[in-house]
C-alpha positions, 0 to 999 in steps of 0.5 A, spaced: 386 431 064 382 428 070 375 429 070 372 435 073 367 432 078 363 439 078 362 440 071 364 447 072 357 449 073 355 454 078 348 452 080 347 454 088 346 448 093 342 453 098 335 450 099 336 443 097 338 437 102 343 432 101 339 427 099 336 431 093 343 434 091 345 427 091 340 425 086 341 431 082 349 430 082 347 423 079 343 426 074 349 430 072 354 424 072 350 420 068 350 425 062 358 425 062 359 418 063 358 412 058 354 407 062 354 399 062 352 394 067 359 392 068 363 394 075 370 392 077 372 392 084 379 393 085 384 391 091 390 395 091 397 393 093 397 393 101 404 394 102 408 401 103 411 402 096 416 407 100 419 401 103 419 396 098 424 390 099 425 386 092 428 380 096 423 380 102 417 380 096 421 374 093 421 371 100 414 371 099 414 375 106 409 380 104 401 379 106 397 377 100 390 376 103 384 374 099 380 380 097 374 378 102 371 385 103 370 386 096 368 378 095 362 380 100 361 386 096 360 382 090 356 377 093 351 382 096 350 385 088 349 378 086 341 378 085 342 385 081 343 385 073 350 387 074 356 383 072 361 384 077 369 383 077 374 383 082 381 385 080 386 384 086 392 388 084 396 386 090 396 379 088 398 381 081 403 385 083 407 381 088 406 375 083 409 379 077 415 381 082 416 374 084 416 371 077 419 377 072 424 382 072 422 389 071 425 396 072 420 399 075 415 394 079 412 400 082 408 403 076 401 400 076 400 403 069 402 396 065 397 392 070 391 397 069 392 398 062 392 390 061 386 389 065 382 395 062 384 395 055 380 388 055 375 389 060 369 394 058 366 397 065 363 403 067 363 403 074 370 402 078 370 401 086 377 402 089 379 400 096 386 399 099 389 398 106 396 401 106 395 405 113 400 411 113 399 418 116 398 421 109 397 417 103 399 423 099 406 423 102 408 417 099 411 417 092 406 413 088 402 410 093 398 405 090 391 407 092 392 414 090 396 412 083 390 407 081 385 413 082 389 418 078 389 413 073 382 412 073 381 420 073 385 421 067 381 416 063 375 420 065 370 415 063 369 411 069 364 412 075 369 412 081 367 409 088 372 408 094 371 405 100 375 402 106 379 405 111 384 409 107 378 412 103 374 413 110 381 417 113 382 421 107 375 422 105 375 430 104 382 430 101 380 424 095 373 428 094 377 435 094 382 433 089 377 430 084 380 423 085 373 419 086 366 421 085 363 418 092 366 415 098 363 410 102 363 410 109 364 404 113 361 397 111 358 398 104 354 392 102 347 396 103 350 403 101 352 400 094 346 396 093 342 403 094 347 407 090 347 402 084 339 401 084 339 409 083 345 409 078 342 403 074 334 404 076 333 398 080 327 399 084 326 397 092 333 398 095 332 402 101 336 409 102 342 409 106 347 414 110 354 415 109 355 416 101 360 422 101 360 426 095 362 433 093 358 438 090 359 446 088 365 445 093 361 442 099 362 435 101 355 432 103 353 426 105 347 422 104 342 422 110 338 416 113 338 412 119 345 408 120 345 402 116 347 395 119 349 389 115 346 383 117 350 379 111 346 373 108 349 372 101 353 366 099 361 368 098 363 361 095 360 364 088 365 370 088 371 365 088 370 364 081 376 369 079 380 369 085 386 364 085 386 363 092 390 356 091 396 360 088 396 366 093 401 362 098 406 362 092 407 370 092 406 371 099 403 369 106 397 371 111 401 372 117 407 368 120 403 363 122 401 361 115 409 361 113 410 357 120 406 351 117 410 351 111 410 355 104 407 350 100 401 350 104 395 353 101 391 358 105 384 361 105 381 366 110 374 365 113 370 370 118 365 368 123 363 375 126 363 382 124 364 387 129 367 387 136 364 388 143 370 392 145 370 400 144 378 401 145 379 408 143 385 407 139 381 402 134 378 403 128 373 397 128 367 400 131 367 406 128 368 402 121 363 396 123 358 399 127 357 398 135 353 391 133 356 385 133 353 380 128 355 372 126 355 369 120 351 362 120 355 356 123 353 352 117 355 358 112 362 358 115 363 351 115 361 350 107 366 355 106 371 352 109 369 345 106 369 349 099 376 351 100 379 345 102 375 340 097 375 345 091 381 349 092 386 345 096 387 349 102 390 346 108 390 352 113 385 358 114 386 365 118 380 367 121 379 375 119 374 376 126 376 382 130 372 378 136 372 371 134 370 368 141 365 374 143 359 368 144 362 362 147 356 358 145 357 359 138 364 358 138 364 352 142 359 349 137 363 352 131 370 348 134 366 342 135 363 341 128 370 343 125 372 337 129 367 332 127 367 334 120 375 332 120 377 338 115 384 337 117 386 344 116 390 348 121 388 355 123 390 361 126 387 368 129 392 373 127 387 379 128 387 377 135 383 374 141 380 378 147 384 374 153 378 374 157 374 369 153 379 364 154 378 358 158 381 351 159 375 348 155 375 353 150 382 353 148 382 345 148 377 345 143 381 350 139 387 346 139 383 340 137 380 343 131 386 345 128 389 352 132 396 353 131 396 360 134 393 366 135 395 373 138 391 377 144 391 384 145 394 386 151 396 393 149 398 395 156 401 393 162 398 399 166 391 399 169 390 406 168 392 406 161 388 400 160 382 404 163 383 410 159 383 406 152 377 402 154 380 396 153 376 390 156 381 387 160 385 388 166 392 386 168 389 381 173 384 378 167 390 378 163 395 374 168 389 369 168 389 368 161 397 367 161 396 361 166 391 358 162 395 358 156 401 356 159 397 349 159 397 349 152 405 349 150 403 347 143 400 353 141 404 359 139 401 365 142 403 372 141 401 378 146 400 385 142 403 391 146 402 398 144 407 404 146 406 411 146 399 413 147 398 420 147 400 423 154 403 416 156 409 417 161 415 413 161 414 409 167 407 407 164 411 404 158 416 401 162 410 397 166 408 395 159 415 392 158 415 389 164 408 386 164 410 383 157 416 379 161 411 377 166 406 374 161 411 370 158 408 368 152 411 365 145 412 372 143 411 379 144 409 384 138 410 391 140 407 397 136 408 404 136 401 408 137 400 412 130 395 417 129 392 418 122 388 424 120 385 427 113 390 430 110 385 436 108 383 437 115 386 444 117 388 446 124 390 442 130 385 438 134 386 437 142 384 430 144 386 425 149 385 418 150 378 418 153 375 421 146 373 416 142 372 420 136 377 426 135 375 430 130 378 429 123 383 424 127 383 416 127 388 412 131 392 406 128 396 401 132 400 397 127 406 401 126 412 398 126 418 402 126 423 397 122 418 397 116 419 404 115 425 403 110 427 398 105 433 396 109 428 394 115 431 397 120 430 404 124 433 410 121 438 413 125 436 419 129 440 423 134 438 419 140 438 413 136 443 409 140 442 413 147 440 409 153 432 409 154 432 406 161 435 413 164 429 417 163 425 420 168 419 417 170 414 422 168 417 424 161 413 423 155 418 420 150 419 423 143 418 419 137 425 418 136 425 415 143 419 411 142 422 408 136 428 406 140 424 403 146 421 399 141 428 396 138 430 395 146 423 392 148 423 387 142 430 385 143 430 384 150 423 380 150 423 376 144 430 374 144 434 375 150 429 373 155 425 369 150 422 363 154 424 358 149 431 360 149 432 358 157 433 352 160 427 347 159 425 351 153 423 349 146 428 352 142 425 349 136 419 353 137 423 359 137 426 357 130 420 355 127 417 362 128 424 366 127 425 363 121 419 366 118 421 373 121 428 372 118 424 372 111 422 379 112 428 381 115 434 378 111 439 383 113 437 383 120 444 381 124 440 380 131 435 375 128 441 371 125 445 371 131 439 369 135 437 363 130 445 361 131 444 360 138 437 357 138 440 352 133 446 350 138 441 349 143 437 345 139 443 341 137 443 343 129 450 345 129 450 345 121 444 350 121 448 354 127 454 355 123 450 357 117 447 363 121 453 365 124 456 366 117 450 370 115 451 374 122 458 376 120 456 378 113 450 382 115 455 386 120 460 386 114 455 390 110 452 394 115 455 399 120 448 400 123 448 393 126 455 393 128 453 399 132 447 396 135 451 390 137 456 394 141 450 398 144 447 392 147 453 387 148 452 383 143 458 383 139 461 378 145 458 373 141 462 374 135 469 375 139 468 368 142 463 364 138 460 358 142 460 351 139 455 347 143 448 348 147 452 349 153 456 355 150 450 358 147 446 357 154 452 360 158 452 367 153 445 367 153 445 368 161 451 373 160 446 377 156 440 377 161 445 379 166 447 385 162 440 387 161 438 386 168 444 391 170 441 396 165 434 395 168 436 396 175 435 403 175 428 402 173 
């Protein structure tokens, strides 16, 4: 039976402030839960269980990031008399899928039993990052599944934190799945909390620790805590096999583009972000203040990863790596001087206005192979409404700068479907993606999250940064919804999206169709590296990685076939042509997609060389031009 957090008591809360109730509640819990000085921090699987694809997992295409956030928490507790362990369920589950046969991979009980049967701990912290609109709608969501497991045992003090816990704070507490929810950055909160739990002195009280008492959700009160991280993360790698993470997954397409055999790690220079974009959860979670780790600390971690763990590629976790140009320049120069021999990427994205020719050159010389930049919209009105620190003018300037560095693979990130966004404004974004002419365009559909326990509907608009009970996220890609990695059919699935009235507000189904069309047009048909004078090899290296995650996607295999022809690799081209035929044979969905956009022309008359491939690509462009004439 799950532990009843209120203990069935009926003592009144009236007359007590939240901090006093917090102390009273801790005392009550100490009577119920056996205590020792051991704590485990759990990193839950970060992929959606509803759309798990075993082939994709065994292609090592799911993200397997080291649990850096939990490592920071462990480092922050290093001076306390507590033994802290990290259990990376994301890594262990994907390792199990890659190495074994199992009838039910999605049951986490065997992995949890194996750990807790041999580890006697009293406090368990749980975090996860599968951002979906409602975790309770996902069958056996890993976060909820882990919390149910712990609650059923009834002998652990359970703490939760991270994006999902913050989004679902009230629901988690009301469903008795956790004792406490930690809001935002948790290092100082956890030091205060464990000081109270274990009786350590000298830790300042913090706000943002939520708990349920007598059916009321309360929060500890104090001035906002700001984490100025000064602890040593290197010591927390003792039970993190980071050198093996590349064998079960990837960091991003950038890490796989370097090569599956390349061992990878993650580092961070900056916490927080100067921007306060309305759709983004970084500032609400991290706070408004931007803070830097010391350059020497960052370099020491890179040196450790390279020399002690054999890492050859690193990913910056920063949301605003270039916020301080002088510090960034110092960092890149020192990386060049230290001759680490690593490649690096910034998959979280850089702010385009920070890019200048000198800085980008230093980035390249220090090992940069690529990064994303957050463009979001090609409509200046939308950019202002979402408080994006950019305009189409500054973004065009960044595009011209980046054109001087063709060795970089740069992805522009775009979002469609902001609340109230009109069709004509969405079209501006698509057209702008073509004008930017970057290596790739990453389109996403705006998705909103709200605590599933919050009742009623809330009115909000793009100017409202914090609509009550609701958070917006931007990383929703429609094709990741299903195991087949394709957009689920709907009644408007194959309708044209280029004949809507300009003032129309597209439906969710229409937004999904726009996502498909924009992705097809911008990344394949109009891709600059598939044009005359382009670099088809660059296209191939990126799309090969994408194909590992979408093995049955006939569009990917067909355009790889054409790219290989352009690159003079006829044997590989033949393999991709055969793969395309098989994908079409196995899927009526892709047959319809090919007919919808005239791609079946390739299957009727397949080119055999570079000139033939270029000719049919031009036919595709002409057809798309005619489809868009009315817009």
